[in-house]
C-alpha positions as CSV (number, residue, x, y, z in Angstrom):
1,M,0.4,0.1,0.0
2,R,2.8,2.3,1.4
3,Q,4.5,2.1,-2.6
4,R,1.5,1.6,-4.2
5,Y,1.1,5.3,-2.5
6,I,4.2,6.6,-3.4
7,A,3.5,5.9,-7.1
8,L,0.8,7.7,-7.0
9,L,2.7,10.5,-5.5
10,S,5.6,10.5,-8.4
11,L,2.8,10.1,-10.7
12,F,1.5,13.7,-9.8
13,A,4.9,15.0,-9.5
14,S,5.7,14.1,-13.3
15,F,2.6,16.4,-14.0
16,P,3.9,20.0,-15.7
17,V,2.5,22.5,-14.0
18,A,-0.5,24.4,-15.3
19,A,0.8,26.6,-17.4
20,L,-0.1,30.2,-18.7
21,T,-0.6,30.2,-22.6
22,F,-0.8,32.6,-25.0
23,Q,-2.4,31.0,-28.9
24,T,-4.6,32.0,-31.3
25,R,-8.2,29.8,-31.3
26,V,-8.2,27.1,-33.7
27,E,-10.9,28.6,-35.8
28,N,-9.1,32.1,-35.7
29,I,-5.7,31.3,-37.0
30,E,-4.1,32.4,-39.7
31,W,-0.2,32.7,-41.4
32,K,0.0,36.1,-43.3
33,V,3.2,36.5,-45.6
34,E,4.2,39.5,-47.0
35,G,7.3,40.9,-48.4
36,D,9.8,41.6,-51.8
37,Q,12.6,41.3,-53.4
38,F,14.3,41.5,-50.0
39,E,12.8,40.1,-47.5
40,C,10.4,37.1,-47.7
41,R,8.5,37.2,-44.2
42,L,5.2,34.2,-43.2
43,I,3.4,36.2,-39.8
44,Q,0.9,33.7,-37.3
45,P,-0.7,36.5,-34.9
46,I,-0.8,35.9,-32.1
47,A,-3.7,36.7,-28.9
48,D,-3.5,38.9,-27.1
49,F,0.2,38.8,-27.2
50,G,1.4,39.9,-30.6
51,T,2.9,37.7,-33.8
52,G,5.6,34.6,-34.3
53,E,7.0,35.2,-37.3
54,F,9.7,33.6,-40.0
55,V,11.8,36.3,-41.8
56,R,14.5,35.1,-44.3
57,R,15.9,38.4,-45.7
58,A,17.8,38.7,-49.4
59,G,20.7,36.4,-50.3
60,E,20.1,34.0,-46.5
61,Q,18.2,31.4,-44.7
62,A,15.1,31.9,-42.7
63,T,15.4,32.7,-38.5
64,F,12.7,32.0,-37.2
65,R,11.5,35.1,-34.0
66,L,9.0,36.3,-31.3
67,R,7.5,40.4,-31.5
68,S,5.8,41.6,-29.2
69,G,4.9,45.3,-27.3
70,N,4.7,44.0,-23.4
71,N,6.1,40.5,-23.1
72,M,4.5,39.5,-21.0
73,L,6.8,35.7,-20.7
74,G,9.3,37.6,-18.9
75,S,12.9,38.6,-20.0
76,G,16.0,36.0,-19.6
77,S,16.0,32.5,-20.3
78,A,13.8,31.2,-21.9
79,T,13.5,27.0,-23.7
80,L,11.7,26.7,-27.7
81,L,10.1,24.0,-28.0
82,A,8.8,22.5,-31.8
83,A,6.4,20.4,-29.2
84,A,3.7,17.7,-30.6
85,A,0.1,17.0,-30.7
86,P,-2.1,15.9,-28.4
87,W,-3.6,13.2,-31.2
88,Q,-0.4,12.2,-31.8
89,P,0.0,9.3,-28.9
90,G,4.1,8.6,-28.7
91,R,5.6,11.1,-29.9
92,G,8.0,13.5,-28.0
93,D,9.2,17.1,-27.3
94,I,12.0,18.6,-29.3
95,N,14.1,20.7,-27.7
96,L,16.2,23.1,-29.6
97,G,18.0,24.6,-26.9
98,S,17.4,28.1,-24.4
99,I,16.6,31.3,-26.4
100,R,17.6,34.5,-24.5
101,M,14.1,37.2,-24.0
102,A,14.2,41.0,-24.1
103,R,11.7,42.7,-22.4
104,S,9.7,43.6,-26.1
105,G,9.9,44.8,-29.1
106,V,11.8,42.2,-31.2
107,L,11.8,39.4,-28.4
108,F,15.0,37.2,-29.5
109,N,16.0,35.7,-33.3
110,S,16.6,32.3,-33.2
111,S,19.2,30.3,-35.6
112,Q,18.9,29.0,-38.8
113,G,19.4,25.3,-38.2
114,Q,16.1,26.1,-35.3
115,A,14.1,28.3,-37.4
116,S,14.5,24.8,-40.4
117,R,13.8,22.2,-38.0
118,L,9.8,24.7,-36.6
119,I,9.2,24.2,-39.8
120,N,9.9,21.2,-40.1
121,G,7.8,20.7,-37.0
122,L,4.9,23.1,-38.5
123,M,4.3,21.0,-41.5
124,D,4.4,17.2,-39.7
125,G,1.4,19.0,-37.3
126,R,3.7,20.4,-34.7
127,S,3.8,23.3,-32.7
128,T,6.4,26.0,-32.2
129,V,6.1,26.7,-28.4
130,I,8.2,29.0,-26.1
131,R,8.2,28.2,-22.5
132,N,9.4,30.3,-19.9
133,Y,9.1,30.0,-15.9
134,A,8.1,33.4,-14.5
135,G,7.6,34.9,-11.3
136,E,7.4,34.1,-7.5
137,G,6.3,30.9,-7.8
138,G,8.0,30.0,-11.3
139,Q,5.0,29.9,-12.5
140,V,5.5,27.3,-16.4
141,M,4.4,30.8,-19.2
142,E,3.5,29.4,-22.8
143,V,2.9,30.7,-26.3
144,H,2.1,28.7,-28.7
145,L,2.3,28.7,-32.8
146,L,-0.2,26.0,-34.2
147,P,-0.1,24.4,-37.4
148,V,-3.7,24.9,-38.3
149,R,-3.1,26.6,-42.2
150,F,0.5,25.7,-42.2
151,N,1.3,23.8,-45.6
152,K,-0.7,26.3,-47.8
153,A,1.2,29.2,-46.8
154,Y,3.8,27.6,-46.5
155,A,3.9,27.7,-50.3
156,D,2.8,31.4,-50.6
157,Y,6.4,31.9,-48.6
158,Q,9.0,29.9,-51.3
159,A,7.0,31.7,-53.7
160,C,8.0,34.8,-52.5
161,S,11.7,33.4,-51.3
162,A,12.2,33.0,-54.8
163,K,12.3,36.0,-55.8
164,L,14.8,37.2,-53.8
165,L,18.1,39.2,-54.8
166,P,21.9,37.0,-54.7
167,M,22.7,38.7,-51.9
168,N,21.4,41.5,-49.4
169,F,22.3,45.2,-49.1
170,D,25.1,44.0,-45.4
171,Q,26.4,41.4,-47.5
172,I,27.1,43.2,-51.5
173,R,27.6,46.6,-49.5
174,Q,31.7,45.3,-48.8
175,A,32.6,43.7,-52.3
176,R,36.1,42.9,-54.3
177,I,36.6,42.0,-57.9
178,G,39.6,40.8,-58.8
179,F,42.6,40.6,-61.6
180,P,44.0,37.7,-61.1
181,G,46.1,37.8,-64.6
182,N,47.4,40.3,-63.8
183,G,45.9,42.7,-66.4
184,I,43.0,45.5,-66.2
185,D,40.6,44.0,-68.5
186,L,36.9,42.3,-66.5
187,D,36.6,39.1,-67.1
188,A,33.6,36.8,-66.7
189,D,34.0,36.0,-62.8
190,A,34.3,39.6,-62.1
191,R,31.2,41.1,-64.7
192,A,29.2,38.5,-62.9
193,R,29.9,39.6,-59.7
194,L,28.9,43.2,-61.1
195,D,25.8,42.5,-62.9
196,V,24.4,41.4,-59.3
197,I,25.3,44.2,-57.4
198,L,23.7,45.9,-60.7
199,D,20.3,43.9,-60.0
200,F,21.0,45.4,-56.3
201,L,21.5,48.7,-57.6
202,K,18.1,48.5,-59.8
203,A,15.7,47.0,-56.5
204,D,17.5,49.7,-54.4
205,P,18.2,53.5,-55.3
206,T,18.9,54.4,-52.1
207,V,22.2,53.3,-52.7
208,N,23.9,55.7,-54.9
209,H,27.5,56.4,-53.6
210,I,30.0,53.5,-54.8
211,E,33.6,53.5,-54.1
212,L,36.5,51.9,-56.3
213,D,39.4,51.7,-54.7
214,G,42.8,49.9,-57.4
215,H,44.9,47.9,-56.3
216,S,48.2,46.2,-57.8
217,D,51.1,44.2,-56.6
218,N,54.2,44.9,-56.1
219,S,55.6,43.3,-60.0
220,G,56.5,46.5,-61.4
221,N,57.7,49.9,-61.0
222,R,55.7,52.4,-58.4
223,L,54.7,54.0,-61.2
224,T,53.8,51.2,-63.4
225,N,51.9,49.7,-60.1
226,R,50.1,52.3,-59.5
227,D,49.2,53.3,-63.4
228,L,47.4,50.0,-63.3
229,S,46.1,50.5,-59.7
230,R,44.4,53.1,-62.2
231,R,43.5,51.5,-64.9
232,R,42.1,48.1,-62.3
233,A,38.9,50.8,-61.1
234,L,38.8,52.3,-63.8
235,A,37.9,49.2,-65.4
236,V,34.7,48.8,-63.6
237,Q,34.0,52.6,-63.6
238,E,33.3,52.2,-67.4
239,Y,31.5,48.7,-66.3
240,L,29.1,50.6,-64.0
241,K,28.1,53.9,-65.8
242,A,27.5,51.5,-68.7
243,H,24.8,49.8,-66.9
244,G,23.4,52.5,-66.5
245,V,25.3,54.1,-62.9
246,P,25.8,57.5,-62.7
247,E,29.0,58.8,-63.0
248,E,28.3,61.6,-60.3
249,N,28.0,58.5,-57.5
250,I,31.1,57.0,-58.7
251,V,34.7,57.8,-56.7
252,V,37.6,56.4,-57.9
253,R,40.9,56.2,-56.4
254,F,44.2,54.3,-56.7
255,H,47.0,53.1,-54.7
256,G,49.2,50.7,-56.0
257,E,51.2,48.0,-54.1
258,R,50.8,50.1,-50.8
259,Y,48.0,48.2,-49.1
260,P,48.6,44.2,-50.4
261,L,46.0,41.8,-49.2
262,A,48.9,39.2,-48.5
263,A,52.1,39.4,-48.9
264,N,53.7,39.2,-52.0
265,N,55.6,36.2,-51.7
266,S,53.8,33.7,-54.1
267,A,51.9,34.3,-57.2
268,A,48.7,32.8,-55.3
269,N,49.6,36.0,-53.5
270,R,50.1,38.2,-56.4
271,A,47.6,37.5,-58.3
272,R,45.2,38.3,-54.4
273,N,46.7,41.2,-54.4
274,R,45.6,42.7,-57.6
275,R,42.1,43.7,-57.1
276,V,39.7,46.6,-57.1
277,N,37.7,47.1,-53.9
278,I,34.6,48.3,-53.7
279,Q,32.4,50.0,-51.3
280,L,28.7,51.0,-51.5
281,D,26.5,53.3,-49.3
282,R,23.5,55.1,-48.7
283,V,24.1,59.3,-49.2
284,A,21.4,61.9,-48.4
285,P,22.1,64.2,-51.8
286,V,22.8,67.6,-51.0
287,E,20.5,70.2,-52.0
288,K,21.5,72.9,-54.1
289,P,20.8,76.4,-52.3
290,V,17.8,78.0,-54.8
291,A,19.2,80.8,-55.9
292,E,16.7,84.0,-55.3
293,K,15.4,86.0,-58.3
294,P,16.3,89.2,-58.8
295,A,13.9,91.0,-57.6
296,D,11.5,93.3,-60.7
297,P,13.8,96.8,-61.1
298,V,11.6,99.4,-59.8
299,I,10.4,102.0,-62.8
300,P,9.1,105.5,-61.3
301,A,5.7,106.3,-62.2
302,A,6.1,108.8,-65.7
303,S,5.8,112.9,-63.4
304,T,3.7,115.2,-65.2
305,P,6.0,118.5,-66.7
306,A,5.6,121.7,-65.1
307,A,3.6,124.0,-66.1
308,A,4.7,127.1,-67.9
309,P,5.1,130.2,-65.9
310,A,2.2,132.2,-66.6
311,T,3.4,135.7,-68.8
312,S,2.8,139.0,-68.6
313,A,0.6,141.0,-70.8
314,A,3.5,143.7,-70.9
315,P,6.8,143.3,-73.1
316,A,9.7,143.5,-70.6
317,S,11.2,146.6,-70.3
318,P,15.0,147.1,-71.6
319,A,16.2,147.0,-68.3
320,A,14.4,144.4,-67.1
321,Q,16.0,142.5,-70.3
322,A,19.1,144.1,-69.2
323,Q,21.6,140.9,-69.2
324,P,23.2,140.2,-66.7
325,G,26.8,141.3,-64.9
326,K,26.6,144.3,-67.9
327,P,24.9,148.1,-66.9
328,A,21.0,148.3,-67.9
329,P,21.5,151.4,-70.7
330,K,20.8,154.6,-69.8
331,S,18.0,156.1,-70.9
């Protein structure tokens, strides 16, 4: 009897403490797909909490993030799970590790590997669960994203992802064009790299400043190396201009052998040093001062001619007609 009592206590102790759970009612669950050439998002709104989002940027794999204006789970460490559904007996939850929670806004960003396993779990009927222990008594608090209607939304999300650019701004903002053959002409690899940059510039016209820095190895004399680095930078500039980049958006510099990537002690290292570095940026345009319109000249109004002095009816006397400085004739 005593052993049976102890077994019952152990069974009850193994039950999880009732959790405060945030999730949307099944009949109201929806997945929304948003995005453009730069980023795609697969979102499930969570009632009274916020949203759970799979986010894929151009050039990267997806991550998962939880967003809330008021984090009821509390900050600190939480557990990320791909949880088995109650109607899936015999299947356990998959623990994907701990995550650090912020207080508000984006509460956490998962790794790409965690996001991939969450997506596979949702397609397999598992829920995405974020579990934390908060409060004085360590109450279990959870956020659930359910797999209802997931597969159709995920197909739309994949269609959005197929239209993403090959690279995002963080990846493309610094690039390198090589000249392994010791010449100044762009090879096929260089043109392909520049074409990726051009596609991004067309998609994002806010990137409006390009810096080109030409370099050489130390094979020739200093003047020859400086001229080679200049001509390589100009070759990249001409390619960009020929494909629609305004010349005023491009800054060209050349440095010869001064800044090697590697020691010029082998053919492979010298090939690495023959390059043009590209830096992309967003620069606010300088507004030219508006020239003030000159004031219209003031034209004075036409004056009215003065009235002629009244003349006496009687002719002037000889004395009155005398010229100044001369005595009047005696009568």
